[in-house]
C-alpha positions as CSV (number, residue, x, y, z in Angstrom):
1,X,80.9,-163.0,80.2
2,X,79.5,-159.6,81.0
3,X,76.8,-159.9,78.3
4,X,76.0,-163.4,79.6
5,X,75.5,-162.0,83.1
6,X,73.2,-159.3,81.7
7,X,71.2,-162.0,80.0
8,X,70.7,-163.7,83.3
9,X,69.0,-160.6,84.6
10,X,66.2,-161.4,82.2
11,X,65.7,-164.8,83.9
12,X,65.7,-163.5,87.5
13,X,63.4,-160.6,88.3
14,X,65.2,-159.5,91.4
15,X,68.8,-160.2,90.3
16,X,71.2,-157.3,91.0
17,X,73.8,-157.9,88.2
18,X,76.3,-155.8,90.1
19,X,76.5,-158.5,92.7
20,X,76.9,-161.3,90.1
21,X,80.4,-162.6,89.3
22,X,81.6,-165.7,87.4
23,X,81.8,-167.5,90.8
24,X,78.2,-166.8,91.7
25,X,76.2,-169.9,92.3
26,X,73.0,-169.2,90.4
27,X,71.0,-171.8,92.2
28,X,71.6,-170.0,95.5
29,X,69.4,-167.2,94.3
30,X,66.2,-167.2,96.4
31,X,64.1,-167.1,93.3
32,X,65.6,-170.3,91.8
33,X,63.0,-172.9,90.7
34,X,62.3,-175.3,87.9
35,X,60.6,-172.5,86.0
36,X,63.8,-170.5,86.2
37,X,65.7,-173.5,84.9
38,X,63.4,-173.7,81.9
39,X,63.6,-169.9,81.3
40,X,67.4,-170.1,81.5
41,X,67.5,-173.0,78.9
42,X,65.2,-170.9,76.7
43,X,67.3,-167.8,77.1
44,X,70.5,-169.7,76.2
45,X,68.9,-171.2,73.1
46,X,67.6,-167.8,71.9
47,X,70.7,-165.8,72.6
48,X,73.4,-168.3,72.0
49,X,71.8,-170.9,69.6
50,X,72.8,-173.7,72.1
51,X,70.4,-176.3,73.3
52,X,70.9,-177.5,76.9
53,X,68.8,-180.1,78.6
54,X,67.9,-180.2,82.3
55,X,70.6,-182.8,83.0
56,X,73.3,-180.6,81.6
57,X,72.1,-177.6,83.6
58,X,72.1,-179.7,86.8
59,X,75.8,-180.5,86.4
60,X,76.9,-176.9,86.6
61,X,76.8,-174.7,89.7
62,X,78.4,-171.3,88.9
63,X,77.8,-168.7,86.2
64,X,81.3,-169.4,84.9
65,X,80.6,-173.2,84.6
66,X,77.4,-172.5,82.8
67,X,79.1,-170.1,80.4
68,X,81.9,-172.6,79.7
69,X,79.3,-175.3,79.0
70,X,77.6,-173.0,76.5
71,X,80.9,-172.1,74.8
72,X,81.9,-175.8,74.6
73,X,78.6,-176.6,72.7
74,X,79.0,-173.8,70.1
């Protein structure tokens, strides 16, 4: 999970990873946009070899839920 949170830092320019926990709602970040969603999908595919579509990403709210989704698709 720690490495996953570090990878999220690459998606969000102003993300302070010290403040991110598994319960953090990533869409609550002021930067969140459709471009960030695409960047997150790309980061997941590159780093975890898992393809997510926008509909799957919309169904999760927290960092933990996203991580669990990725793990379930491996």
